[in-house]
C-alpha positions as CSV (number, residue, x, y, z in Angstrom):
1,M,167.4,-15.5,-108.4
2,K,163.0,-14.7,-107.4
3,T,163.7,-11.2,-105.9
4,S,166.2,-10.1,-108.7
5,V,163.5,-11.3,-111.4
6,W,161.1,-9.6,-109.4
7,M,163.0,-6.2,-108.8
8,T,163.7,-6.0,-112.3
9,G,160.3,-6.3,-113.3
10,V,159.8,-3.8,-110.9
11,V,162.0,-1.6,-112.1
12,L,161.0,-1.8,-115.9
13,A,157.6,-1.4,-115.0
14,L,158.3,2.4,-113.7
15,S,160.6,3.0,-116.4
16,L,157.6,2.6,-118.7
17,W,155.2,4.7,-116.5
18,T,157.5,7.2,-116.2
19,G,158.3,7.4,-119.6
20,G,154.2,7.4,-120.9
21,I,154.0,10.6,-118.8
22,A,156.9,12.9,-119.4
23,G,155.7,11.6,-123.2
24,A,152.4,13.2,-122.2
25,D,153.7,16.1,-121.3
26,D,155.4,16.7,-124.8
27,T,152.1,16.8,-126.7
28,M,150.6,19.2,-124.4
29,P,150.1,22.8,-125.0
30,T,153.1,25.1,-122.8
31,W,152.3,28.6,-121.8
32,E,155.6,30.9,-121.1
33,G,155.5,33.7,-118.6
34,W,156.0,35.1,-115.2
35,I,153.5,34.8,-112.9
36,V,152.8,37.3,-110.2
37,G,149.8,38.7,-108.4
38,G,146.4,39.7,-110.7
39,P,147.1,43.5,-109.9
40,C,150.0,43.5,-111.1
41,A,149.8,41.9,-114.7
42,G,147.1,45.0,-115.2
43,E,149.7,47.7,-115.3
44,L,152.4,45.0,-116.1
45,R,154.3,44.7,-113.1
46,I,156.7,41.8,-112.6
47,A,160.1,42.4,-110.3
48,D,158.0,45.2,-108.4
49,C,154.9,43.2,-107.8
50,P,154.5,42.6,-104.0
51,L,154.4,39.4,-102.3
52,R,151.1,40.5,-100.9
53,Y,149.2,39.8,-104.0
54,V,150.6,35.6,-103.6
55,D,147.4,34.5,-103.2
56,Q,146.1,35.9,-106.7
57,P,148.1,34.2,-108.8
58,V,148.8,34.7,-112.5
59,L,150.7,34.2,-115.8
60,L,151.9,36.8,-117.4
61,L,152.3,36.3,-121.0
62,E,155.0,38.4,-122.4
63,D,151.9,40.1,-125.0
64,G,150.6,41.3,-121.7
65,D,147.1,38.6,-121.3
66,A,147.0,37.2,-118.1
67,V,146.2,34.3,-117.9
68,P,144.7,32.4,-114.8
69,F,145.8,28.9,-114.0
70,R,144.9,26.2,-111.7
71,Y,147.0,25.2,-108.9
72,G,147.5,23.2,-105.4
73,E,145.5,20.2,-104.4
74,G,144.6,18.2,-107.7
75,T,147.4,20.2,-110.3
76,G,150.6,19.3,-111.4
77,I,151.3,22.7,-109.5
78,R,151.5,23.0,-105.6
79,D,151.2,26.2,-103.2
80,V,155.1,26.4,-102.4
81,D,156.0,26.3,-106.4
82,I,153.9,29.6,-106.9
83,D,155.4,30.9,-103.6
84,E,159.3,29.7,-105.1
85,S,158.3,31.2,-108.5
86,Y,156.8,34.7,-107.8
87,T,158.0,37.0,-110.1
88,M,159.6,34.7,-112.0
89,L,159.8,33.6,-115.5
90,V,157.9,29.8,-115.8
91,R,156.6,27.6,-118.4
92,I,153.4,25.9,-117.7
93,T,152.1,22.8,-119.2
94,G,148.5,22.0,-119.3
95,E,145.6,22.7,-121.6
96,R,143.5,25.7,-121.7
97,E,139.7,25.4,-121.0
98,D,137.1,28.3,-120.8
99,G,140.3,30.7,-120.1
100,V,141.9,29.1,-117.3
101,I,145.2,27.1,-118.1
102,Q,144.8,23.4,-116.2
103,S,148.2,22.9,-114.7
104,V,149.7,19.9,-115.7
105,R,153.3,21.0,-114.8
106,L,155.6,23.8,-114.1
107,D,158.9,24.6,-114.5
108,R,161.6,27.4,-113.9
109,L,163.1,29.8,-116.4
110,E,165.0,31.7,-114.5
111,D,166.5,31.2,-111.1
112,S,167.1,34.2,-108.9
113,P,168.8,33.4,-105.5
114,D,168.9,37.2,-104.7
115,R,165.5,38.3,-104.8
116,T,164.2,40.1,-102.2
117,F,160.3,41.1,-101.2
118,F,158.3,44.2,-99.8
119,K,154.9,44.2,-98.5
120,G,154.2,47.5,-100.6
C-alpha cells in the first residue's frame, strides 16, 4: 500500500513538472524557417544547399533574413537534430538575444523521407 501511494505521488509530481515545462514554451517566441548553411542563406538556396555547410547552420526566414541560433550542449537542439532537419521547414522556440536565437526547442514542420544530398 505504501508503495502505490508513493508511486502515485511520483507520477503526479512528474505530470505537474512536465506540464510546467510545456507551458513555458508556449510563452516564448517562435521562429519559422528553413535550416540551411550560412553560405546558402545569402543566395536564398534551400533544397539545393550542399551538405558540406551543415556545420554552419542558420535559420532562413521567409522574408530572406538569416538568423543564427544556438544549438548543441546547453540548448534544446542537438547536433543530430540539425542533421535530420537540414533544408527542412522548422519552428525554433527561444528568445532572440543579440541577434541570436537562444534555442529551447526545435519542431520539424515538414517530413521528407526521400531527401537526397550532394556534396556540391
